[in-house]
C-alpha positions in Angstrom: -3.2 15.4 -41.0 -1.9 18.4 -38.9 1.5 19.9 -38.9 2.8 18.1 -35.8 1.9 14.7 -37.2 3.5 15.6 -40.5 6.8 16.6 -38.8 6.7 13.4 -36.7 6.3 11.3 -39.8 9.1 13.1 -41.6 11.5 12.5 -38.5 10.7 8.8 -38.4 11.3 8.5 -42.1 14.8 10.0 -41.8 15.6 8.0 -38.7 14.9 4.8 -40.5 17.1 5.8 -43.4 20.1 6.4 -41.2 19.4 3.3 -39.2 19.2 1.1 -42.3 22.4 2.7 -43.6 24.1 1.8 -40.3 22.8 -1.7 -40.4 24.1 -2.2 -43.9 27.6 -0.9 -43.0 27.7 -3.1 -40.0 26.7 -6.2 -42.0 29.3 -5.5 -44.6 31.9 -4.9 -41.9 31.1 -8.2 -40.3 31.6 -10.0 -43.6 34.9 -8.3 -44.3 36.1 -9.0 -40.7 35.7 -12.7 -41.2 37.8 -12.3 -44.4 40.4 -10.0 -42.8 43.2 -12.5 -43.0 42.5 -13.3 -46.7 41.7 -9.8 -48.2 44.2 -7.0 -48.5 43.4 -3.8 -46.7 43.4 -1.8 -49.9 40.9 -4.3 -51.5 38.7 -4.0 -48.4 38.8 -0.2 -48.7 37.7 -0.5 -52.4 34.9 -3.0 -51.5 33.6 -0.6 -48.9 32.8 1.9 -51.7 30.1 -0.4 -53.1 27.7 -0.2 -50.1 28.4 3.5 -49.8 27.2 4.1 -53.4 24.1 1.9 -52.7 23.3 3.8 -49.5 23.5 7.2 -51.2 21.5 6.0 -54.2 18.7 4.6 -52.0 18.5 7.2 -49.1 20.3 10.3 -50.2 23.4 12.4 -49.6 23.0 12.7 -45.8 23.0 8.9 -45.0 25.8 8.6 -47.6 28.2 11.1 -46.0 27.4 9.7 -42.6 28.1 6.2 -43.8 31.4 7.3 -45.4 32.6 8.7 -42.0 31.5 5.5 -40.2 33.2 3.3 -42.8 36.4 5.4 -42.4 36.4 4.7 -38.7 35.6 1.0 -39.0 38.3 0.6 -41.6 40.8 2.2 -39.2 39.6 0.3 -36.2 39.2 -3.2 -37.5 41.5 -3.5 -40.5 44.5 -1.1 -40.0 47.2 -2.3 -37.7 47.3 -2.1 -34.7 43.8 -3.4 -34.7 41.0 -2.2 -32.3 42.6 1.2 -32.0 42.4 4.5 -34.0 46.2 4.8 -33.9 48.0 4.5 -37.2 51.7 3.6 -37.2 52.6 3.2 -40.9 52.5 6.2 -43.3 51.1 4.0 -46.1 48.0 3.2 -43.9 47.5 6.9 -43.3 47.5 7.5 -47.1 45.0 4.6 -47.6 42.7 6.1 -45.0 43.0 9.6 -46.3 42.4 8.5 -49.9 39.5 6.3 -48.8 37.8 9.1 -46.9 38.2 11.5 -49.8 37.0 8.9 -52.4 34.0 7.9 -50.2 32.9 11.5 -49.7 33.3 12.3 -53.4 31.4 9.2 -54.5 28.6 10.0 -51.9 28.4 13.5 -53.3 28.3 12.4 -56.9 25.7 9.8 -56.2 23.7 12.3 -54.3 23.9 14.8 -57.1 22.9 12.1 -59.6 19.9 11.2 -57.4 18.9 14.8 -57.0 19.2 15.3 -60.8 17.1 12.3 -61.4 14.5 13.5 -58.9 14.5 16.9 -60.6 14.1 15.3 -64.0 11.3 13.1 -62.7 9.6 16.1 -61.2 9.9 18.1 -64.4 8.5 15.2 -66.4 5.6 14.9 -63.9 4.9 18.6 -64.2 5.0 18.4 -68.0 2.6 15.5 -67.9 0.2 17.3 -65.6 0.4 20.5 -67.8 -0.4 18.4 -70.8 -3.3 16.7 -69.1 -4.6 20.1 -68.0 -4.3 21.6 -71.5 -6.0 18.5 -73.0 -8.8 18.7 -70.5 -9.3 22.4 -71.2 -9.3 22.0 -75.0 -12.7 22.6 -76.5 -14.4 24.0 -73.3 -16.4 27.1 -73.9 -18.0 27.7 -70.5 -16.5 29.4 -67.5 -17.8 27.0 -65.0 -16.6 24.0 -66.8 -13.1 25.5 -67.1 -13.0 26.4 -63.4 -14.2 22.8 -62.5 -11.4 21.2 -64.5 -8.7 23.6 -63.2 -9.8 23.0 -59.6 -9.8 19.2 -59.9 -6.3 19.3 -61.4 -4.9 21.5 -58.7 -6.6 19.6 -55.9 -5.2 16.3 -57.2 -1.6 17.7 -57.6 -1.5 19.6 -54.4 -3.4 17.0 -52.3 -5.0 20.0 -50.6 -7.7 20.4 -48.1 -9.6 22.8 -50.3 -9.3 24.6 -53.7 -11.5 27.6 -54.6 -11.6 29.4 -58.0 -13.4 32.7 -58.4 -13.8 35.0 -61.4 -14.0 38.8 -61.4 -15.6 41.4 -63.7 -18.3 40.7 -66.3 -17.4 37.0 -66.5 -17.9 36.0 -62.9 -17.7 32.3 -61.9 -17.0 30.4 -58.7 -16.1 26.8 -58.0 -14.9 25.0 -54.8 -13.5 21.5 -54.3 -14.7 19.8 -52.2 -18.0 21.6 -52.4 -18.5 21.5 -48.6 -17.7 24.5 -46.5 -14.1 25.9 -46.9 -11.7 26.2 -44.0 -12.1 29.2 -41.7 -8.4 30.1 -41.8 -6.9 32.2 -44.6 -5.6 30.2 -47.6 -2.0 29.2 -47.6 -1.6 30.2 -51.3 -3.4 32.7 -53.5 -2.6 32.7 -57.2 -4.1 35.3 -59.5 -5.5 34.2 -62.9 -3.7 36.8 -64.9 -4.2 37.5 -68.6 -3.3 40.3 -71.0 -6.5 42.1 -70.3 -5.9 42.0 -66.5 -6.8 39.8 -63.6 -9.6 37.4 -64.5 -9.9 35.8 -61.1 -7.8 34.0 -58.5 -7.1 30.5 -57.1 -7.1 30.0 -53.3 -5.4 26.9 -51.9 -5.6 25.5 -48.4 -2.9 23.0 -47.3 -1.4 23.3 -43.9 1.4 20.7 -44.3 3.7 20.1 -45.9 4.5 23.7 -46.7 4.0 24.8 -50.3 7.4 24.8 -52.0 8.6 27.3 -54.6 8.4 24.7 -57.4 4.8 24.0 -56.5 4.1 27.8 -56.5 5.5 28.0 -60.0 3.5 25.0 -61.1 0.3 26.4 -59.8 1.1 29.7 -61.5 1.5 27.9 -64.7 -1.9 26.2 -64.1 -3.4 29.6 -63.6 -1.9 30.8 -66.9 -3.4 27.8 -68.7 -6.7 28.6 -67.1 -6.5 32.2 -68.2 -5.8 31.2 -71.8 -8.7 28.8 -71.7 -11.1 31.5 -70.3 -10.0 34.0 -72.9 -10.4 31.4 -75.6 -13.9 30.6 -74.4 -14.9 34.2 -74.2 -13.6 34.9 -77.7 -15.5 31.9 -79.0 -18.7 33.1 -77.3 -18.2 36.6 -78.7 -17.5 35.2 -82.2 -20.6 33.1 -81.9 -22.7 36.1 -80.9 -21.2 38.1 -83.7 -22.0 35.3 -86.2 -25.6 35.1 -85.0 -26.0 38.8 -85.3 -24.5 38.8 -88.7 -26.8 36.0 -89.9 -29.7 37.7 -88.3 -28.9 41.0 -90.2 -28.5 39.1 -93.4 -31.9 37.3 -92.9 -33.5 40.6 -92.1 -32.0 42.3 -95.1 -33.1 39.4 -97.4 -36.6 39.4 -95.8 -37.0 43.1 -96.3 -35.7 43.0 -99.8 -37.8 40.0 -100.8 -41.0 41.1 -99.0 -40.9 44.7 -100.1 -40.6 43.6 -103.7 -43.2 40.9 -103.4 -45.7 43.1 -101.6 -45.3 46.0 -104.0 -46.4 43.9 -107.1 -49.9 43.0 -105.9 -50.4 46.3 -104.2 -49.6 48.1 -107.5 -52.1 45.9 -109.3 -54.8 46.5 -106.7 -54.1 50.2 -106.7 -54.3 50.4 -110.5 -57.5 48.4 -110.7 -59.2 50.3 -107.8 -58.2 53.6 -109.3 -59.6 52.7 -112.7 -62.9 51.6 -111.1 -63.1 54.7 -108.9 -62.4 57.2 -111.7 -65.1 55.5 -113.8 -62.8 55.0 -116.7 -64.5 51.6 -117.1 -68.2 51.5 -117.5 -70.2 49.2 -115.1 -71.4 47.1 -117.9 -68.0 46.7 -119.5 -66.3 43.2 -119.5 -63.1 44.9 -118.3 -64.9 45.7 -115.0 -65.0 42.0 -114.1 -61.4 41.6 -115.1 -60.4 44.4 -112.7 -62.4 43.0 -109.9 -61.0 39.6 -110.4 -57.5 41.1 -110.4 -58.1 42.8 -107.1 -59.5 39.6 -105.6 -56.6 37.5 -106.9 -53.9 39.9 -105.7 -55.6 40.3 -102.3 -55.4 36.5 -102.0 -51.8 36.7 -103.0 -51.1 39.4 -100.3 -53.0 37.3 -97.7 -50.8 34.3 -98.6 -47.6 36.3 -98.3 -48.6 37.7 -94.9 -49.7 34.2 -93.7 -46.3 32.8 -94.8 -44.4 35.4 -92.8 -46.6 34.8 -89.7 -46.2 31.0 -90.1 -42.4 31.3 -90.4 -42.3 33.5 -87.3 -44.3 30.8 -85.4 -42.1 28.0 -86.7 -38.9 29.7 -85.6 -40.3 30.5 -82.2 -41.5 27.0 -81.7 -45.1 28.1 -81.4 -46.4 26.2 -84.4 -48.7 23.6 -82.8 -50.8 21.6 -85.3 -54.5 21.2 -84.3 -54.6 17.6 -85.5 -57.9 15.9 -86.4 -58.7 12.9 -88.6 -59.1 14.2 -92.1 -59.6 12.9 -95.6 -56.5 13.7 -97.7 -58.3 13.8 -101.0 -60.6 16.6 -99.7 -57.7 18.7 -98.6 -56.0 18.4 -102.0 -59.3 18.9 -103.9 -60.0 22.2 -102.0 -56.5 23.5 -102.7 -56.8 22.7 -106.5 -60.2 24.4 -106.6 -58.8 27.6 -105.2 -55.7 27.5 -107.4 -57.6 26.9 -110.7 -57.0 30.5 -111.9 -53.2 30.2 -111.3 -52.9 26.8 -113.0 -54.5 27.7 -116.4 -51.1 27.4 -118.1 -50.3 24.0 -116.7 -51.9 20.5 -116.5 -52.7 19.3 -113.1 -53.0 15.6 -112.5 -54.6 14.4 -109.3 -54.0 10.9 -108.0 -55.0 10.8 -104.4 -57.4 7.9 -103.9 -60.5 8.5 -101.7 -59.9 5.0 -100.2 -56.8 6.2 -98.4 -57.0 6.0 -94.6 -57.8 9.1 -92.6 -54.7 11.1 -91.7 -54.2 12.9 -88.4 -53.3 16.4 -89.6 -54.1 20.1 -89.1 -56.5 20.8 -92.1 -55.4 24.4 -92.6 -51.7 23.7 -92.2 -51.8 20.8 -94.6 -53.7 22.9 -97.1 -50.9 25.4 -96.9 -48.3 22.7 -97.5 -50.0 21.6 -100.7 -50.6 25.2 -101.8 -46.9 26.1 -101.4 -45.6 22.9 -103.1 -48.0 23.3 -106.0 -47.3 27.0 -106.3 -43.6 26.3 -106.3 -44.0 23.7 -109.1 -46.1 26.1 -111.2 -43.5 28.8 -110.9 -40.5 26.8 -112.0 -42.1 24.4 -114.5 -42.4 25.4 -118.1 -45.9 26.2 -119.4 -48.0 23.4 -120.8 -46.2 20.9 -118.6 -47.8 18.5 -116.1 -47.8 19.0 -112.3 -48.9 15.7 -110.6 -50.0 15.1 -107.0 -49.9 11.4 -105.9 -50.5 9.8 -102.5 -49.9 6.2 -101.4 -49.8 4.3 -98.1 -46.3 3.1 -97.2 -45.8 1.1 -93.9 -47.3 3.3 -91.1 -47.4 6.6 -93.0 -48.9 8.3 -96.1 -46.3 9.2 -98.8 -47.3 12.2 -100.9 -45.4 13.3 -104.0 -45.8 16.6 -105.9 -43.8 16.4 -109.1 -43.3 18.8 -112.0 -41.4 18.9 -115.2 -39.2 21.8 -114.3 -35.4 22.0 -114.3 -33.6 19.5 -112.1 -31.6 20.6 -109.1 -27.9 19.8 -108.6 -27.6 17.1 -106.0 -25.5 19.3 -103.7 -28.4 21.8 -103.5 -31.2 19.3 -102.7 -30.7 19.4 -99.0 -30.7 23.3 -98.9 -33.7 23.7 -101.1 -35.9 24.0 -97.9 -33.7 26.7 -96.3 -35.2 30.2 -95.9 -34.6 32.5 -99.0 -32.6 29.8 -100.7 -33.1 29.5 -104.5 -31.3 27.4 -107.0 -32.8 28.0 -110.4 -34.6 30.9 -112.1 -34.1 33.1 -109.1 -33.8 36.2 -111.3 -37.1 35.7 -113.1 -39.3 34.0 -110.5 -40.9 36.1 -107.8 -41.5 35.0 -104.2 -40.2 35.4 -100.7 -38.3 32.1 -100.6 -40.2 31.0 -97.5 -42.8 28.6 -99.0 -40.6 25.4 -98.8 -39.2 26.4 -95.4 -42.8 26.6 -94.1 -43.6 23.3 -95.6 -40.7 21.7 -93.8 -41.7 23.3 -90.5 -45.3 22.1 -90.8 -44.4 18.5 -91.9 -41.8 18.1 -89.1 -44.4 19.5 -86.6 -46.6 16.6 -87.6 -43.8 14.1 -87.0 -43.1 13.6 -90.7 -40.3 14.1 -93.1 -40.0 16.2 -96.3 -37.3 16.0 -99.1 -36.8 16.8 -102.7 -35.4 14.5 -105.4 -34.7 14.6 -109.1 -36.9 12.4 -111.2 -36.4 11.5 -114.9 -38.6 14.3 -116.3 -38.1 17.0 -113.6 -38.2 17.6 -109.8 -40.4 16.0 -107.2 -41.2 17.1 -103.6 -42.0 14.2 -101.2 -43.3 14.1 -97.7 -44.6 11.5 -95.3 -47.1 11.9 -92.5 -47.6 9.2 -89.8 -50.9 7.4 -89.8 -50.9 6.9 -86.0 -51.8 9.6 -83.6 -51.2 9.2 -79.8 -50.9 5.5 -80.4 -54.3 5.3 -82.2 -54.7 4.0 -85.7 -57.0 5.7 -88.3 -60.7 5.2 -87.7 -62.7 3.4 -90.4 -64.8 5.6 -92.7 -66.8 5.2 -95.9 -67.5 7.5 -98.9 -71.2 8.1 -99.5 -72.1 7.7 -103.2 -73.4 10.8 -104.9 
């Protein structure tokens, strides 16, 4: 709607207000005229005040004052003798007319002020409601574009504008326009800066040709801009805090990793160095039994180093999302048997029980990764369980998955720590006397979840048990049939 049409509409609206006020006064005058011989002139003057108040309340001060003047004339013309003339003979009638005119004008002004006060209160309530809606909508937003979108929608709805555009300046630049079509070619009717303590964060451009933007609307839009500035600063502070927290956690992880790995690597390296030096300096004769012990120590510690480096590489792949199992149909008992055979030197102080039936279905797993899961779980159990206790590996079919349990007779874990036991570098018991990088259980969790399974720890009556499940289906296919050849 252009400016001429808006002005025409406003003129027609005011014209109808004055016309309706005139019609109401004329109707009331007609009623009073029929009762002129019954009603006293003073009573008629008082009754005229009722429609004057109604007119002012409905259509404002202008029609009210105009109606008061018309009523003054009609009272004089129709009801003050001599009738049908504006001449007044009696002094009492002059007083009645004067008092009536004064009272009518005062009542019109009072009603007009009351109406204006009510309109102002309604406008303030509406502004407060809009500000509350805006602040509620902006709460919790941590992205510049989302804040700009909410702010633009609120301003566009309140102003009923042709177009609203928000732009950001500096390092945090953003832009949003509503509607998203091309903006008007003329300059905007209002530009409001988005001002904060650190400076200007951006600006709001508003296009609305008519009606003209009032001072109260300018103040309201400035308040909207202030709310937007607070939301933007809050979002930027939250982003900065999040980045700082991530950096702090990263530094803590790096420190913990360096501390743990440097200590853990130094122990096998020292053993290898000592054994190699003894062999090189010929302190041990070639036919001495100690020579085999030194070679075995070098071999075991080299395997230990290889496992440590492998854990670090695996954790790096898990965190980067690059751990992709090479799944094939495998026999679970063969995987566990191979792990136990390699760990026989480490398990001399414990009893290992193996209850993985060969009749279990084939499982779709990565052979090497599943070996590592069993190695880490059994190694963890051997570290924490007292000597001469039992470490048991069991496997059963449950529903559409294989349930594996590795239990030990070590100390139980408080229930509040069971969920965190698979976190990196997290230890609950014997952390001061048990070596390790604290990555083994985290790697187990990453591998099992990469296979679509679940892993958890639980306290059992005689100690602690690690449980995990692996689905038996793979790409919708069930395990193929196989048979064990008798030896």
